[in-house]
ChimeraX commands (.cxc) that place a marker at each C-alpha (Angstrom):
marker #1 position -0.83,-14.97,24.02 radius 0.5
marker #1 position 0.24,-16.08,20.53 radius 0.5
marker #1 position -1.69,-15.27,17.12 radius 0.5
marker #1 position -1.50,-16.66,13.86 radius 0.5
marker #1 position -3.58,-14.89,11.21 radius 0.5
marker #1 position -5.45,-17.27,8.65 radius 0.5
marker #1 position -4.89,-18.07,5.04 radius 0.5
marker #1 position -3.64,-14.93,3.19 radius 0.5
marker #1 position -3.82,-12.36,6.17 radius 0.5
marker #1 position -1.04,-10.67,8.00 radius 0.5
marker #1 position -0.54,-9.13,11.37 radius 0.5
marker #1 position 1.40,-5.91,11.33 radius 0.5
marker #1 position 2.71,-3.47,13.83 radius 0.5
marker #1 position 2.83,0.45,12.64 radius 0.5
marker #1 position 6.20,1.96,12.54 radius 0.5
marker #1 position 6.03,5.47,13.98 radius 0.5
marker #1 position 6.67,8.26,11.63 radius 0.5
marker #1 position 9.59,10.97,11.72 radius 0.5
marker #1 position 8.49,13.75,14.33 radius 0.5
marker #1 position 10.68,16.26,12.10 radius 0.5
marker #1 position 10.70,17.02,8.72 radius 0.5
marker #1 position 13.64,17.17,6.45 radius 0.5
marker #1 position 14.03,20.68,6.96 radius 0.5
marker #1 position 14.01,20.42,10.86 radius 0.5
marker #1 position 10.46,21.49,11.34 radius 0.5
marker #1 position 8.67,19.39,14.40 radius 0.5
marker #1 position 5.42,18.18,13.35 radius 0.5
marker #1 position 2.77,18.34,16.11 radius 0.5
marker #1 position 1.09,15.11,17.25 radius 0.5
marker #1 position -2.39,16.55,16.08 radius 0.5
marker #1 position -0.95,17.04,12.42 radius 0.5
marker #1 position 0.37,13.81,12.19 radius 0.5
marker #1 position -1.06,11.11,10.15 radius 0.5
marker #1 position -1.22,7.50,11.00 radius 0.5
marker #1 position 1.94,5.79,9.24 radius 0.5
marker #1 position 1.79,3.85,6.17 radius 0.5
marker #1 position 4.82,1.58,7.11 radius 0.5
marker #1 position 4.88,-1.22,9.26 radius 0.5
marker #1 position 6.57,-4.60,10.52 radius 0.5
marker #1 position 5.17,-7.94,9.90 radius 0.5
marker #1 position 4.67,-9.58,13.19 radius 0.5
marker #1 position 2.76,-12.96,11.96 radius 0.5
marker #1 position 1.82,-14.47,8.57 radius 0.5
marker #1 position -1.23,-16.87,7.55 radius 0.5
marker #1 position -0.19,-20.12,5.80 radius 0.5
marker #1 position -1.31,-18.69,2.30 radius 0.5
marker #1 position -3.95,-19.29,-0.11 radius 0.5
marker #1 position -4.98,-22.18,-2.21 radius 0.5
marker #1 position -4.75,-22.13,-5.98 radius 0.5
marker #1 position -6.99,-23.89,-8.34 radius 0.5
marker #1 position -5.77,-27.14,-7.72 radius 0.5
marker #1 position -5.64,-27.00,-4.29 radius 0.5
marker #1 position -2.21,-26.42,-3.82 radius 0.5
marker #1 position -0.81,-24.36,-0.93 radius 0.5
marker #1 position 0.50,-21.08,-2.46 radius 0.5
marker #1 position 2.90,-19.25,0.55 radius 0.5
marker #1 position 2.65,-15.42,0.87 radius 0.5
marker #1 position 5.63,-13.54,-0.45 radius 0.5
marker #1 position 6.01,-11.69,2.95 radius 0.5
marker #1 position 7.49,-13.28,5.95 radius 0.5
marker #1 position 7.95,-12.02,9.84 radius 0.5
marker #1 position 10.34,-9.17,10.23 radius 0.5
marker #1 position 9.67,-7.62,6.86 radius 0.5
marker #1 position 9.15,-3.61,6.87 radius 0.5
marker #1 position 6.13,-2.96,4.52 radius 0.5
marker #1 position 4.40,-0.14,2.66 radius 0.5
marker #1 position 0.34,-0.54,2.89 radius 0.5
marker #1 position -2.45,1.58,1.70 radius 0.5
marker #1 position -3.85,4.52,4.14 radius 0.5
marker #1 position -7.25,2.63,4.88 radius 0.5
marker #1 position -5.97,-0.84,4.67 radius 0.5
marker #1 position -6.41,-3.38,7.24 radius 0.5
marker #1 position -8.47,-4.04,10.22 radius 0.5
marker #1 position -7.46,-2.51,13.71 radius 0.5
marker #1 position -7.18,-4.72,16.47 radius 0.5
marker #1 position -5.97,-4.52,20.01 radius 0.5
marker #1 position -3.72,-7.63,21.30 radius 0.5
marker #1 position -1.86,-7.81,24.46 radius 0.5
marker #1 position -2.37,-4.03,25.06 radius 0.5
marker #1 position -1.00,-3.03,21.62 radius 0.5
marker #1 position -2.63,-1.70,18.40 radius 0.5
marker #1 position -1.99,-3.67,15.42 radius 0.5
marker #1 position -3.54,-4.16,11.94 radius 0.5
marker #1 position -4.68,-7.31,10.15 radius 0.5
marker #1 position -4.76,-7.11,6.58 radius 0.5
marker #1 position -4.66,-9.39,3.46 radius 0.5
marker #1 position -1.53,-9.71,1.46 radius 0.5
marker #1 position -3.18,-7.86,-1.51 radius 0.5
marker #1 position -3.22,-4.65,0.75 radius 0.5
marker #1 position 0.25,-4.62,0.95 radius 0.5
marker #1 position 1.98,-2.46,-1.62 radius 0.5
marker #1 position 5.73,-3.48,-1.15 radius 0.5
marker #1 position 8.17,-4.59,0.97 radius 0.5
marker #1 position 11.04,-1.82,2.40 radius 0.5
marker #1 position 14.46,-3.10,1.66 radius 0.5
marker #1 position 18.02,-1.75,2.67 radius 0.5
marker #1 position 16.05,0.29,5.67 radius 0.5
marker #1 position 18.99,-0.64,8.23 radius 0.5
marker #1 position 21.73,0.08,5.80 radius 0.5
marker #1 position 20.23,3.62,5.01 radius 0.5
marker #1 position 19.90,4.26,9.07 radius 0.5
marker #1 position 23.30,3.12,9.37 radius 0.5
marker #1 position 24.94,5.63,6.94 radius 0.5
marker #1 position 23.07,8.69,8.07 radius 0.5
marker link #1:1,2 radius 0.2
marker link #1:2,3 radius 0.2
marker link #1:3,4 radius 0.2
marker link #1:4,5 radius 0.2
marker link #1:5,6 radius 0.2
marker link #1:6,7 radius 0.2
marker link #1:7,8 radius 0.2
marker link #1:8,9 radius 0.2
marker link #1:9,10 radius 0.2
marker link #1:10,11 radius 0.2
marker link #1:11,12 radius 0.2
marker link #1:12,13 radius 0.2
marker link #1:13,14 radius 0.2
marker link #1:14,15 radius 0.2
marker link #1:15,16 radius 0.2
marker link #1:16,17 radius 0.2
marker link #1:17,18 radius 0.2
marker link #1:18,19 radius 0.2
marker link #1:19,20 radius 0.2
marker link #1:20,21 radius 0.2
marker link #1:21,22 radius 0.2
marker link #1:22,23 radius 0.2
marker link #1:23,24 radius 0.2
marker link #1:24,25 radius 0.2
marker link #1:25,26 radius 0.2
marker link #1:26,27 radius 0.2
marker link #1:27,28 radius 0.2
marker link #1:28,29 radius 0.2
marker link #1:29,30 radius 0.2
marker link #1:30,31 radius 0.2
marker link #1:31,32 radius 0.2
marker link #1:32,33 radius 0.2
marker link #1:33,34 radius 0.2
marker link #1:34,35 radius 0.2
marker link #1:35,36 radius 0.2
marker link #1:36,37 radius 0.2
marker link #1:37,38 radius 0.2
marker link #1:38,39 radius 0.2
marker link #1:39,40 radius 0.2
marker link #1:40,41 radius 0.2
marker link #1:41,42 radius 0.2
marker link #1:42,43 radius 0.2
marker link #1:43,44 radius 0.2
marker link #1:44,45 radius 0.2
marker link #1:45,46 radius 0.2
marker link #1:46,47 radius 0.2
marker link #1:47,48 radius 0.2
marker link #1:48,49 radius 0.2
marker link #1:49,50 radius 0.2
marker link #1:50,51 radius 0.2
marker link #1:51,52 radius 0.2
marker link #1:52,53 radius 0.2
marker link #1:53,54 radius 0.2
marker link #1:54,55 radius 0.2
marker link #1:55,56 radius 0.2
marker link #1:56,57 radius 0.2
marker link #1:57,58 radius 0.2
marker link #1:58,59 radius 0.2
marker link #1:59,60 radius 0.2
marker link #1:60,61 radius 0.2
marker link #1:61,62 radius 0.2
marker link #1:62,63 radius 0.2
marker link #1:63,64 radius 0.2
marker link #1:64,65 radius 0.2
marker link #1:65,66 radius 0.2
marker link #1:66,67 radius 0.2
marker link #1:67,68 radius 0.2
marker link #1:68,69 radius 0.2
marker link #1:69,70 radius 0.2
marker link #1:70,71 radius 0.2
marker link #1:71,72 radius 0.2
marker link #1:72,73 radius 0.2
marker link #1:73,74 radius 0.2
marker link #1:74,75 radius 0.2
marker link #1:75,76 radius 0.2
marker link #1:76,77 radius 0.2
marker link #1:77,78 radius 0.2
marker link #1:78,79 radius 0.2
marker link #1:79,80 radius 0.2
marker link #1:80,81 radius 0.2
marker link #1:81,82 radius 0.2
marker link #1:82,83 radius 0.2
marker link #1:83,84 radius 0.2
marker link #1:84,85 radius 0.2
marker link #1:85,86 radius 0.2
marker link #1:86,87 radius 0.2
marker link #1:87,88 radius 0.2
marker link #1:88,89 radius 0.2
marker link #1:89,90 radius 0.2
marker link #1:90,91 radius 0.2
marker link #1:91,92 radius 0.2
marker link #1:92,93 radius 0.2
marker link #1:93,94 radius 0.2
marker link #1:94,95 radius 0.2
marker link #1:95,96 radius 0.2
marker link #1:96,97 radius 0.2
marker link #1:97,98 radius 0.2
marker link #1:98,99 radius 0.2
marker link #1:99,100 radius 0.2
marker link #1:100,101 radius 0.2
marker link #1:101,102 radius 0.2
marker link #1:102,103 radius 0.2
marker link #1:103,104 radius 0.2
view
């Protein structure tokens, strides 16, 4: 089953947070908060401006993003827990994530 969000909505998969702190302390599952970072799986076509012209979204499929703690609506598609949110709920795009992990 494929899914395409409408207008300025985005489909996001949460990215799991690290299980250890920088100091090496392991965080138990009961103490973890839901991650506020995710990967964009699908985007809508965009919104329309005052003249009716289509304005595309700034995010694209594959982008890693940060979003607010209470952002989006949780849905279950194909057995996977995902989020649908408006582009305005996205705080920013995480750039250079792959390069930082390769260096570590």
